[in-house]
N, C-alpha and C positions, 0 to 999 in steps of 0.2 A: 340210544335213550339217555345215556350217561352225559354226552354233550348237551342233549335238549335239557336236561334238568340242571345243569350247569348254567346254561343260557338262562333258564327261568327264575333260577334263584338270584342270579345277578340282576335281573330286571327287577325282581321284589325289592332288593336292597336300593337300587336307584330309584325306584317309585317311592319307597320310605323316605328317601332323602330330599326329594323334590317337595316343596311347599304346595298344599292343595291350591293356592291361589295362582301360583305359576302354572298349573295344568289346566285350570279351568278356561274352557272356549280357546285352547291352543292345539297346536299339532300334536301335543302330548295324549290328547284324549284319543287318539288312534292306536297309542301303543298297547293297550289290552287287546283290542280286535286284532291287530296285527300278529300279537304273541298267539292268540287264540287260533288264527289260521295256521300260522308255522307248526304250532303243536299238533294240530290235526291232522296236517298233512305229512308231518316225519313220523308221527305215532301211529296214525291210521285208526286213532280212538277218538271218536267225536265226544264221547261223554266226559273223558278225561279233560279233553280240550276246553269244552265248555265250562266245567267246574273249575279248573285252574284259571281259565282266562277270565272269568267271573270274579274269582277270588282275588286275582291281579288287580282287577278295577277297583274292588272295594279297598284293598290295601293302598292303592295309589291315592285315592280321594280321601278316604277315612283315616288313613295311617294306622298305627297299632289297634285302634279301635276298630278297624274295618272287620276284622275276625269275628268279632261279636255282632257288628251290624249284619254281617254275611249270614249268620245263623239266625238272627231275628227276621231277617227280610225270607228266608226260607219258609219259617213259620207263617209269616204275614201272606206270602204268596199262596201257600196251600190253604189258608183261611179265606181266602177270597172266593165269592160264590161263582163267577165266571171261570176262574181257573178250576176249580173243582168239577163243574159243569163239563167243560172240555175233557177232564181225565176221565170222568165217568163215560162219556161218550167214546173215547179210545177204547177203554175196558169193554163195553157191551160189543162193539164193532169186532174187537179183537176176540171176543168169545164166539161170535157168531162165526166168523173167518174160520177159526179152529175147528169148529164143528163141520163147516161145510168141505173142508180140506181133509181132516183127519177121517172122516166117515167114507170119504171116495165120491161124494156127490159132485164135487166141482170136476173131477177128473170124468166121472160119468158124462156130465153135461158136456164138457168140452169135446169129448168123443163124439157124441152125438150131433152137436152143431157142425164139428168139422167134417163129419160125414156129408153134410148138406152144403157147406160152403168149401168150394174147392179151390177158390182163387185168394191169393195171398193179399192183393190189394183189396177185396171185400171184406177179409177179416180185419184189417188195419182201419178201413172206413167205418166198421161197425164199432170197433174201439174208440174211434174219433167221435162218432155220433153219440154213442152211450157216455162219453167223458162229457161232452157238452151238454147233454140233456141232464145229467147229475150235477151240473157244476154250482148248483146252488149252494153246496156245502163241499169245500176242498179236501176235507178230511175223508169223509164217507166215499165221495166221488170215486178216488183211486182204489181205496180199500175193496169196494164193491165191484169195480170194472176190472179190476186186476185179478180178483178171484173168478170172475165169470170168464175173462177172456185168455188167461194164460194158458188153460188147458187147449183152447181152439188154436191158438198161435203155435204152441210147442207141437201139436200134430202135424202143423204144416211147415215145421222146421223153420220158422221165423225166431231169430235172435230176439230174447226178452229185452235187450236193450231198445229196440224198436217200438213195442208197444207201450214200455215204461216211458220213454221220450215222448210219445204222442200223449200219453196221459198227463204226464207234467206241463207240457206246453197247453194244455186245453182245459185242465181241472179248475184253475184259478181265475185264469183270464176272464171268462164270460161272466164270473161272479162281480166283475166290475162295472158291467154295462147296463145293469137293471137294479133297481132300489132294493129288490128282495134278495139279491145276492150277497153272499155272506161278507165279502169284502166291501161292497158298497153299504151295505147295512151299518157296518162298524164305521166307515167315514162319515156316514150321515149322522149317526147317532154322536160322533166326536164333535162334528159341527156344531150341535146343539149344547153337548156337555161344556165345551170349551168357550161357548160364548160367542162364536165366530159368526152366527147368524142370529137375527131375531125373528120371532114369528112361529116358532116351534119346529117339529119334524116336517110339516108341509113346506115350510120356507126352506128347510135343509135339504129336502129332496129336489127341490127346484134349483137351489144353488149347485148341488152335486151333478145333476143333468148337465149343468152348463160346462162341467169339467169333462164329462165323457168323450165328446168328439175329439179333445186333445190327448187321449190316452192311447198314444201311437204304439208303444211297445206291446201292451195285450193285444192290440189288433195283428200286428206283425207276427206274434206268438203262434196264434190261432193259424193265420194264412200259412206260416211255415210248416207246421204239422200236415196241412193239406198238400202243400208243394212236394214235400218230401215222400208222401204216400203216393202220389200220381207220378212220381219221379222227374218233375221238373228240376227240383233240386237235388242233386246227387248225394249218395252216401259218402261222408268224409270222415276222417280222423278215425277214432275208436270205433264208431258206427260201422264204417267200411271193414275195419279189423274183424267186428263181430261176424259179418255176413261172411267173410273170407274164413272164418273158424268154421261156421256152420257148413260151407260148402266142402270144406276140407274133410267133413265127417265129424267134426267136434261137436260137443253139446250146445243145445241152445242157450245154457247160462253157465258161464265159466265156473264150473266146480272147483277149481284150484283156488278160487277167492272164497270159497265157504269153509266153515269149520268142520270138523269131524261130527259133530253133533248135527249140523246142518246137513250134511251128506246122508247120515242116516235118515234124516228126516226125508229127503228127497227120494230115497230109495224106498223107504216105507210107503211114500206118497204113490210112487210108479207102481206098487204091488197091490195097491188098493183094489178090492173087487167091485165090479160094476155094479151100478143101482139104477133105479128109473130116474130120467132127467127131472122127473116132478120133485125129486128129493132136494134139488137145487133150485128149480124155478119156485117153488112155494115159498120158501124162505125169502129169496131175492124180492118177490112181489111183495111179500109181507112188510119187508123193510121199507120199499117204494110206497106202499099205500099208506102205512102208519106215519111216515114222514110228513104227508100232506094232511093226515087227520089230526096229528097232533102239532099242526102248524111248525113243522120243521124242528121239533124237540128230538135232538139225536138221542139223548138218554132213554126218553120214554118210548121212542121208536124202536130203539136197540133193544130195550128190555122185553117189548112185546114179541120182537123176532126172534130173540133167544129163547123165549117161552114156546112160540109156535113151533120152532125147530126142535127144541127138546121133546115136546110132545109128539110131533110127526115121527122122530127117529126112534123113540122109546115103544111107541105103538108098535112099529114095524119089528121090533126087536134088534135094531142095529146097535143101540146102546141100551145097558141098564141105567138106572137113574143115577146110581154111583158113578158109572162110567162117563156119563154126559156131563156130570159136574167136573169130573177130573180133566176133561177135554176143554171145557169152558174156562176153568183154572189157567190151564195152559195157554190159552188165548190172552187171558189178562196179562199174564206174565211176559208174553210176546210183545206186549205194549209199553213195558216198563221203561226202555231206553227213551221211546218217545216221549213219555211223561216226565223223564229227568230232564230231556232237552227242552220242554215247554217251560219248565219251572225256571230253568236257569236263563232261557231265553228272555222271560219276563224281567228276571232280576237284573240282567246285564243292561237291558233297555232302561230300567230305572236308574241305575248309576250312571250310564252314559248320558242321561238326561241331566243328572245333577252335575255332571262333570262339564257341562256346556258343549256336548258334541255337535248338536244342531246349530248352535250358534256359531260354532267355528266354521262349519261348512257354509253355512249362509253369508257369514262374513266374508269368507274367500271369494265367493261368487258375487257378493256385493261390490267388490272391487273393480269389477267389470264395467267398464266406462260407457259400453254400449248396452242399453237395455234390451233390445230385440235378442242379445245373446244369453240374458240370465236365465231363461228356462232351460236352454241347452246346457249351460255349464251346471245349473243344479241337477239335471239329469245325468250328466257324466260323473259328477263328483260323488252322488249318493249311490250311483251303479258300481262305482270302486268300493266304497265303505260297505255297502250291503253285499257285495262279492266276497268281502274278507269276513264278515260276520253279519249275516242278515238280521235285522231288527223286526222285520216284517210289520205287523201293525203297529209296534211301538214307535216306529219311525214317524208313522202319522201323527201320533200324539204329541210327539217333541217337535217336530219340524212344522206342522202346519200352523200353528199360532205365531211361529216367527215369520214364516213366508207370508203369511196374512198382512204382517206389519212391512216387511222389506220390499216385497214385489212393488206394490203401489208407491212406495217411498222414492224408489229409483225409477218408476216409470215404466215398469215391466208390465204384462198381461198376466193378472193373477190367475183365471182360469187355466191358462197354458202352463203357468208355472206350477199349479198344484197338480195338473195332469202330469206334468214330467216328474214331479216328486213320486206319484202313486206309480207311475211307470217303472221307476227305478226301484221301487219296492217291490214289484213283482219280478223284475230282472233278478234281484238277490235271491227271491224265493225259489226261482228257477236255476239258479247257477252256483249259489254257495254251496260249496262241497257237503256241509252239514246242516243244511236248514231243514225244518220241519217238513217243507213240502217234499224234499227229496227222501226222507226216511220214510215218510207215508207211502210214498209211491214204491220205493223198494220193499216195503213191507207186503203191499198189496199184490207186486207182481213177483215177490218172492227172488229178488236179485240183489247182489251186492251193492252197496250204497255207492262205492267208488266207481265201479263198472257202469252203472246208471248213470251217475253224475257227469262223469267225463265223457261219455259217449253223446250225450246230448248238448254238452256246453258249447261247441262250435256254432251250432245252429242258434242258440240263443244269443250269443256274441253277434253274429251277423243280424240278428234281428235288432240288438242294441245300437249297432252301427247305422242301421238304416234310420232306427227312431231317432237317433242324435241328429242325423242330417235333416230329418223332418222337423225336428224343434228348431233347428237353425232358419229353416225357410219360414216356418209358421211365426217364428218370433218377428221376422221383419214384414210379414204380411199382416199380423194381428197386433202389433205394438204400435 
């Protein structure tokens, strides 16, 4: 850590010394995200990495005034309606999950289902189907499925790395294939907001559906989960080691990665008394039903579910009112690190936009003399940068307007290019060691973030390689 801090302080001095004009739309825009990646990998503390990486970006671009802008933007981000809506969604989901696990309802439900599902592949297929079915919201999806399926897969001695990988590969990708998916809906709204299409939302939906056939990576990620479950693709890397750990009598989740507090929670969870499975089924059904009734309003649906769960448990004497409130608050606290990541993720996206990050990447790709290769180059370049520090949806905001100008200008196929950019964004969400997608999945399946991230990474990289080849072929066919 001492060497890491020396490295960081030297970079701060260098960034302060370089003029902002020299940084704009140059390779130096990559310095903050590379630093963030190194900091997280070395320290294994993604919160520190995000905070200090974001601060470095502000100092690089705004110089000594960057600290003040940094603080102002924290306030501005928290004041944004969409940000607060997402934060509240995290909290109500966290409160519900805390109640389901602390009461023993999740464990009891898992034991009940495990007594009826004896086959490992069936359990993993159920995880896959549930994830695909709930993929309209890629935050609520893994939190709900993880809570439901972890007790079942634990009872069958399946390493948690496997169901967590299945969830991560299939929770976000389907949301790109239909207009009501959260990823698709966001992009459609940006097409309107950025003035990239005329004719309102209807025209934007039609435009977006033209991109869908070219989103090769999401297709590959969903298919990969299926192939791993049926055994066509073998267990490799850390996933293979996880299965060897369990086969040797080890735990389904690597307890050595957990803190003392987490170990106490695991032990307390395993000692919970059995409850009727309805104590899990009713709250989960409540969440599903209210999501549809409220037009997928996560805050309202979560608040109703919290109320239903509380009433159900208090009437049975599982909790007193005071105890239920305390359990709910513990769930809120469990989501704090995800909230921090969300805030600084939005902030670094904004400052990277100001630094000309997307202009640099598209400028590099624009030097390609063969227009047919442009989509593949865009995919590869953004895969690299998104792996280092995934900007998620922020990437779409800052890159789409540029690609709408550059792709036609050089003769590249625009829908194929946008499909490549969106695919790269999902790749980053799947593989970046500290992406919000990874943190949500690790929360839902109660597994260490790094154990989860690096066990699934080889599969996602294979999907990216296949997708890159597909973009090369499609580039020559459709250009």
